[in-house]
C-alpha positions in Angstrom: 0.0 0.0 -0.1 1.4 3.2 -0.9 0.9 6.2 1.7 -0.5 8.7 -0.3 -3.7 10.8 0.5 -5.2 10.8 -2.6 -7.2 14.3 -3.8 -10.2 14.5 -5.5 -13.7 15.4 -5.2 -13.9 13.2 -2.2 -10.3 12.6 -0.9 -9.4 8.8 -0.9 -7.8 7.4 2.3 -6.3 4.1 2.3 -6.9 1.9 5.6 -5.6 -1.5 6.7 -7.9 -3.4 8.9 -6.2 -6.4 10.9 -8.3 -9.2 11.1 -11.2 -11.0 8.8 -13.7 -12.1 11.8 -17.2 -10.4 12.7 -15.3 -7.0 13.6 -13.1 -6.6 10.2 -15.7 -7.6 8.0 -18.7 -5.6 9.7 -15.8 -2.6 8.9 -15.0 -3.6 5.3 -18.7 -3.9 4.3 -19.7 -0.6 5.7 -16.6 1.6 4.4 -17.9 0.2 1.0 -21.4 1.1 1.4 -20.1 4.7 2.0 -17.9 4.7 -1.0 -14.4 4.0 0.4 -13.2 1.4 -1.6 -9.1 1.9 -0.8 -8.9 -0.2 2.4 -7.0 -4.1 2.8 -7.9 -6.7 5.6 -5.0 -8.6 6.8 -6.0 -12.0 7.8 -3.0 -14.3 9.8 -5.1 -17.4 8.8 -5.9 -18.8 5.4 -9.7 -18.0 5.8 -12.1 -15.5 7.1 -14.6 -15.9 10.0 -12.4 -15.3 13.5 -13.5 -16.9 16.5 -16.0 -19.0 14.0 -13.3 -20.1 11.8 -11.4 -21.3 14.7 -13.9 -22.7 17.2 -15.1 -26.0 15.6 -15.5 -28.2 19.0 -18.6 -30.7 19.1 -21.7 -28.2 19.6 -20.0 -25.2 19.3 -22.2 -22.4 19.1 -23.7 -18.9 20.1 -25.7 -18.4 23.5 -27.3 -15.5 21.5 -30.6 -15.9 19.6 -29.4 -16.1 15.5 -31.6 -13.4 14.7 -29.9 -10.9 17.0 -26.6 -12.2 16.2 -26.4 -11.1 12.8 -25.8 -7.7 10.8 -28.5 -5.2 10.9 -28.1 -4.4 7.6 -28.2 -8.3 6.3 -30.7 -9.9 8.0 -31.1 -13.4 7.5 -34.6 -15.2 7.6 -33.8 -18.6 7.5 -32.1 -19.5 10.7 -32.2 -23.2 11.3 -31.9 -22.8 15.2 -33.0 -20.2 17.6 -29.1 -20.4 18.8 -27.0 -20.9 15.9 -24.1 -23.2 15.5 -21.0 -22.7 14.6 -21.0 -24.0 10.6 -23.9 -22.1 10.4 -22.6 -18.6 11.5 -19.7 -19.0 9.7 -21.4 -19.7 6.3 -23.4 -16.6 7.2 -20.4 -14.3 7.3 -18.8 -16.3 4.0 -21.9 -15.2 2.4 -21.4 -11.6 3.7 -18.5 -11.5 2.6 -19.0 -12.8 -0.8 -22.1 -10.7 -1.3 -20.2 -7.4 -0.7 -17.3 -8.2 -2.7 -14.8 -8.1 0.3 -12.8 -11.3 -0.3 -11.1 -9.2 -2.7 -9.7 -6.9 -0.1 -8.3 -9.4 2.3 -4.9 -10.5 2.1 -4.7 -14.3 3.9 -1.7 -15.8 5.4 -0.8 -12.3 6.8 0.1 -11.8 10.7 0.9 -8.1 11.4 3.7 -8.2 14.4 4.5 -4.5 14.4 2.9 -1.0 13.7 5.0 2.2 14.3 3.6 5.5 13.9 5.5 7.8 11.7 4.0 11.5 12.8 5.5 13.6 10.2 3.9 11.9 7.4 0.9 10.7 9.3 0.9 7.3 8.4 1.2 3.6 10.2 4.4 1.7 9.0 3.1 -1.9 9.6 5.5 -5.0 9.4 4.2 -8.5 8.6 5.6 -11.7 10.3 7.0 -12.8 6.6 9.0 -8.9 6.7 6.3 -7.6 4.4 6.7 -3.9 5.1 3.2 -1.6 4.2 2.2 1.9 5.4 -1.5 2.9 5.7 -2.9 6.4 7.2 -5.6 4.7 9.3 -5.4 1.3 11.4 -8.1 -0.2 12.3 -8.0 -3.4 14.8 -10.4 -6.2 14.2 -8.6 -8.6 16.6 -11.3 -9.1 19.0 -11.3 -10.2 22.7 -11.2 -14.1 22.1 -8.6 -14.9 20.0 -5.6 -16.4 21.9 -6.4 -19.5 23.6 -5.1 -19.5 27.4 -3.2 -22.7 28.6 -2.6 -22.7 32.4 0.6 -22.8 33.7 0.2 -26.0 35.5 3.5 -28.0 36.6 4.6 -30.9 34.5 2.3 -29.8 31.6 5.1 -30.8 29.0 5.5 -34.4 30.2 2.2 -35.8 29.2 2.8 -38.2 27.0 -1.0 -38.6 25.7 -2.8 -35.9 23.4 -3.5 -32.8 24.6 -5.4 -29.6 23.0 -7.1 -26.4 23.5 -10.8 -26.3 23.0 -10.5 -23.7 20.5 -8.0 -25.3 18.7 -9.6 -28.7 18.5 -8.3 -31.8 16.8 -11.2 -33.0 14.9 -9.7 -36.0 13.2 -8.5 -37.4 16.5 -10.8 -40.1 18.0 -12.2 -39.8 21.5 -13.8 -43.3 21.3 -12.8 -45.2 23.9 -10.7 -43.1 25.4 -10.3 -41.9 28.9 -10.5 -37.9 28.9 -10.0 -35.3 31.3 -11.3 -31.9 30.6 -10.0 -28.9 32.5 -12.3 -25.9 32.7 -16.3 -25.5 33.1 -16.9 -22.4 31.0 -19.0 -21.8 28.0 -17.2 -24.2 25.4 -17.0 -26.3 28.0 -20.7 -26.9 28.8 -21.3 -27.1 24.8 -18.8 -30.3 24.1 -18.9 -32.0 27.4 -22.4 -33.6 26.9 -21.3 -34.8 23.4 -18.1 -36.3 24.0 -19.4 -38.2 27.2 -21.4 -40.4 24.7 -18.2 -41.6 23.4 -15.5 -41.7 25.7 -14.5 -44.6 28.0 -14.7 -42.0 31.0 -14.8 -38.3 31.3 -13.0 -36.5 34.4 -14.0 -32.8 34.6 -11.8 -30.7 36.7 -14.2 -27.8 37.7 -12.1 -24.6 39.6 -15.7 -23.2 40.6 -19.2 -24.1 39.6 -21.1 -21.7 37.0 -24.7 -20.3 37.1 -26.5 -22.5 34.5 -29.8 -21.2 32.8 -32.0 -23.6 30.6 -31.4 -23.2 27.0 -34.4 -22.2 25.2 -33.3 -23.6 21.8 -35.5 -24.9 19.0 -35.9 -25.8 15.2 -37.4 -22.7 13.2 -40.3 -24.2 11.2 -41.0 -23.8 7.2 -43.8 -21.9 8.0 -41.8 -19.1 10.5 -39.4 -18.9 7.8 -42.2 -18.3 5.1 -43.6 -15.7 7.2 -39.9 -14.0 8.0 -39.3 -14.4 4.2 -42.8 -12.7 3.3 -43.4 -10.0 5.9 -39.4 -9.1 6.2 -40.8 -6.5 9.0 -41.2 -9.5 11.1 -37.5 -10.5 11.4 -37.0 -6.9 12.7 -39.9 -7.1 15.5 -38.5 -10.3 16.4 -34.8 -8.7 16.5 -36.1 -6.0 18.6 -38.0 -8.2 20.8 -35.0 -10.5 21.7 -33.2 -7.2 21.8 -35.3 -5.6 24.8 -35.6 -8.9 26.7 -32.1 -9.3 26.8 -31.2 -5.7 27.3 -33.5 -5.3 30.5 -33.6 -8.3 32.2 -29.6 -8.8 31.9 -27.7 -5.6 31.1 -30.3 -3.3 33.4 -31.3 -6.3 35.9 -29.5 -9.0 36.5 -25.9 -7.8 36.4 -26.5 -4.7 38.7 -24.6 -5.6 42.1 -27.1 -6.8 44.9 -30.3 -6.0 42.6 -33.7 -7.4 43.3 -33.9 -9.0 39.8 -30.5 -10.9 40.5 -31.6 -12.3 43.4 -34.9 -13.8 42.0 -32.9 -15.2 39.2 -30.2 -17.0 41.7 -33.0 -18.5 42.9 -34.9 -19.2 40.0 -31.4 -21.2 38.6 -31.2 -22.7 42.0 -34.4 -24.4 41.7 -33.9 -25.5 38.5 -30.1 -27.2 39.5 -32.1 -28.8 42.3 -34.7 -30.2 39.9 -32.0 -31.6 37.7 -29.2 -32.9 40.1 -30.6 -35.5 42.3 -27.2 -36.7 44.3 -26.7 -34.2 47.4 -22.9 -34.4 46.8 -22.9 -33.6 43.4 -25.7 -30.7 44.4 -23.0 -29.1 46.9 -20.2 -29.4 44.1 -22.4 -27.4 41.4 -23.3 -24.3 43.7 -21.7 -21.3 42.8 -20.4 -19.7 45.5 -20.6 -15.8 43.9 -23.5 -13.8 42.9 -25.2 -14.6 39.5 -23.6 -12.7 36.6 -20.2 -12.1 38.3 -19.1 -14.9 35.5 -21.0 -15.2 32.7 -24.2 -17.2 32.9 -24.2 -20.5 30.9 -26.9 -21.8 28.7 -27.5 -25.5 28.7 -30.1 -28.1 28.6 -27.9 -31.3 29.1 -25.0 -30.1 30.9 -26.0 -31.2 34.6 -27.6 -34.5 33.3 -24.2 -35.5 32.0 -22.8 -34.8 35.0 -24.7 -37.8 36.5 -23.6 -40.2 34.0 -21.9 -43.6 35.1 -18.9 -42.7 33.0 -18.7 -39.3 34.3 -16.9 -37.8 37.3 -16.5 -33.9 38.2 -13.8 -33.2 40.3 -13.5 -29.6 42.6 -10.4 -30.3 43.8 -7.6 -27.9 42.1 -5.2 -29.5 39.5 -1.8 -29.4 41.0 0.5 -31.1 38.2 0.2 -32.8 34.8 2.1 -36.2 35.1 3.2 -38.5 31.7 0.0 -40.0 32.1 -2.5 -38.3 34.7 -3.5 -35.5 36.3 -2.6 -34.7 39.6 -5.1 -32.7 42.5 -4.0 -30.5 45.2 -5.5 -33.5 47.8 -3.0 -35.7 46.2 -5.4 -37.9 44.1 -4.3 -38.9 41.0 -6.7 -39.5 37.7 -4.7 -41.5 34.6 -5.7 -40.4 31.6 -5.0 -40.4 28.2 -6.0 -37.2 26.6 -6.3 -33.8 27.9 -8.7 -31.0 26.8 -8.3 -27.3 27.9 -11.3 -25.6 28.1 -9.6 -22.9 29.9 -10.9 -19.7 28.0 -8.5 -17.1 26.2 -6.3 -14.2 27.4 -9.2 -11.7 27.0 -8.0 -8.8 28.9 -4.3 -8.5 26.8 -5.7 -6.3 23.9 -3.4 -6.5 20.7 -0.5 -7.9 23.0 0.3 -10.2 19.9 1.1 -6.9 18.1 3.9 -4.5 18.9 2.4 -0.9 18.8 4.2 2.2 19.1 2.5 5.7 18.9 3.5 9.4 19.3 6.9 10.0 21.4 8.1 6.1 20.8 5.5 5.1 23.1 4.9 1.3 23.4 1.1 0.6 24.0 2.1 -2.3 26.2 3.7 0.1 28.7 0.8 2.4 28.2 -1.6 -0.8 29.6 0.8 -2.0 31.8 -2.1 -1.2 34.5 -5.1 -2.6 32.3 -6.2 -1.6 28.7 -8.5 1.0 28.4 -9.6 3.4 25.4 -12.1 6.6 24.4 -15.1 4.8 24.0 -13.6 1.3 23.6 -12.1 2.6 20.1 -9.3 5.1 20.2 -6.2 5.7 22.3 -4.7 8.6 23.5 -1.4 9.3 22.0 -1.8 6.8 19.1 -3.5 8.7 16.4 -5.4 7.4 13.5 -5.7 4.2 15.3 -9.1 2.5 15.9 -10.2 -0.9 17.9 -13.2 -3.0 17.1 -14.6 -5.1 20.0 -12.0 -3.1 22.3 -11.4 -2.3 26.2 -14.9 -2.4 27.8 -17.0 -3.2 24.8 -18.2 -6.7 25.7 -22.0 -6.9 26.5 -24.4 -9.5 27.9 -26.2 -8.5 24.8 -25.4 -9.2 21.1 -21.4 -8.0 20.5 -22.5 -7.6 16.8 -24.9 -4.5 18.1 -21.9 -3.2 19.8 -19.7 -3.6 16.6 -22.2 -1.6 14.4 -22.0 1.3 16.8 -18.2 1.1 16.8 -18.2 0.9 12.8 -20.3 3.9 12.7 -18.2 5.8 14.9 -15.1 5.3 13.2 -16.7 6.2 9.8 -17.5 9.5 11.2 -14.0 9.8 12.4 -12.8 9.0 9.0 -15.5 11.7 7.5 -13.7 14.3 10.0 -10.7 13.3 8.5 -11.5 13.7 5.2 -13.4 16.9 5.7 -11.1 18.8 7.5 -8.3 17.9 5.3 -6.4 16.5 8.6 -3.0 14.3 8.7 -4.1 12.6 11.6 -6.8 13.1 14.8 -5.5 12.0 18.0 -7.9 11.7 21.1 -7.0 14.1 24.1 -5.8 12.4 27.3 -8.4 14.3 29.5 -11.3 13.3 27.6 -10.1 9.7 27.5 -9.3 10.0 31.2 -12.4 11.3 31.9 -14.5 8.9 30.1 -12.7 5.9 31.7 -13.4 7.1 35.3 -17.2 7.5 34.8 -16.8 4.0 33.3 -14.9 2.0 36.4 -17.4 4.0 38.8 -20.2 2.6 36.6 -18.5 -0.9 36.4 -18.0 -1.0 40.3 -21.9 -0.8 40.5 -22.0 -4.2 38.6 -21.8 -7.7 39.8 -18.7 -8.0 37.6 -16.8 -6.3 40.5 -18.1 -8.5 43.4 -15.9 -11.3 44.7 -15.3 -13.7 42.0 -12.4 -14.5 39.3 -13.5 -13.6 35.8 -12.1 -13.1 32.3 -13.6 -9.5 32.4 -11.0 -7.9 34.7 -7.4 -7.8 35.4 -5.6 -9.8 38.2 -5.7 -6.4 40.5 -9.6 -6.1 39.7 -9.9 -3.6 36.9 -12.8 -4.3 34.5 -11.2 -4.2 31.4 -13.6 -5.9 29.2 -17.1 -5.3 29.8 -19.8 -2.3 29.3 -21.4 -1.5 32.4 -24.4 0.4 31.0 -27.0 -0.6 28.6 -26.1 -0.8 25.2 -28.6 1.8 23.9 -26.4 4.1 26.1 -22.9 2.7 24.0 -25.2 3.9 20.8 -25.6 7.5 22.2 -22.3 7.4 23.3 -20.7 6.4 19.8 -23.4 8.2 17.8 -20.7 10.6 16.1 -17.3 12.0 16.3 -17.1 15.5 18.0 -13.8 17.2 16.9 -13.6 18.8 20.4 -12.9 15.6 21.6 -9.6 15.2 19.4 -6.2 17.0 18.6 -6.5 17.7 15.4 -3.4 18.1 12.9 -4.0 19.9 9.6 -1.8 18.3 6.8 -1.1 21.9 5.5 0.1 23.3 9.0 2.2 20.3 10.0 
């Protein structure tokens, strides 16, 4: 890419987007919609899809209803299930990329490892793992939060002689039939694949660090008649989406997630009743009882997890893992469990945003150093001292509603920033430190009022307790917050006055 900013009736900007997942595709499609075509997506893998390309474990799917987990500008009327599975989501993303002509803009097998801002030219100098050098006026990260699998640091992990893998890097060619398997972790991925692999393995040991709150999953197949209704009367799709959105917004975001709220207490009682109805053994009931407020960790959805744990070939171990041996797992109470397969369902390095890329902004400041006390950004999108760098699904933009709603808000805001650069012929814009600081001070005050700040360990906060992943207010509030760029929020450098 050359770094020239072209002048015509409309100034053309050259834009580099990192990642061809949901965020990157949404950004690219909307750029084309407003007539900006001078962009390129750099994708480290050989295909698009991000999370939905990587996670191919048995039963992989989304816990947001399918009609809401889709782009507002590309509604799909014929979803198979109320909660979509991985293959259908990936197919949908492939379809969107094809329909909007995005694939021609993607450079696959290209991993960005360094990005340095050259302030005099107002460009980002970008280096890839294969030593390719690029320049772009605007750099947009679509890396997201859940892309780097986290393997726990357990003694002896490298001595294990059996087969081991992370759930996000599932070995689909590996046959689990007749195997003795250990699963470490009981989060959102685990409760999806455990009921399925339990049917084929000889023995399944589940190592649980803490019990989760689990809600029955209201899943069902859509009928041909429902598909006909949605296709014939498209407004019904929008009404259905709106109903799902409002239900999630008011029950979860404005209800359950508020610390010590009455809604949360009722919800906890309801979930406890569901659990006691399904789990008959008193000892297992005790093991599966959460010791934290509902919502502090992600509330999980499943109709068959509790039933699976009561199968004769399944055992839940609540004692923490002490070490991995050549053919066994050793727990803190010195019990050994002989296994031949080890599966990690231990999540991702979610709080370490952009940590796989060395990013250097103004005054040679390293982003990693700036974020040493926890990541933060202005509206979750811009970082002071790093001009013309934008993030999608950045710090404090995760939600219990649809993340696609949040991403679309961010995309609209970024485009408004690009329009500001075009309109004023700017070399770059850089958010003011005071604006970013005030925004995050208020955000952390609001976050302290949520259940995420209560006494539990979750992937939403750093080891020191700073909540860096979740948005603590309503998604409607985020929509209004990101409605459009205000030039007063930025230091704007005019190209003609540099």
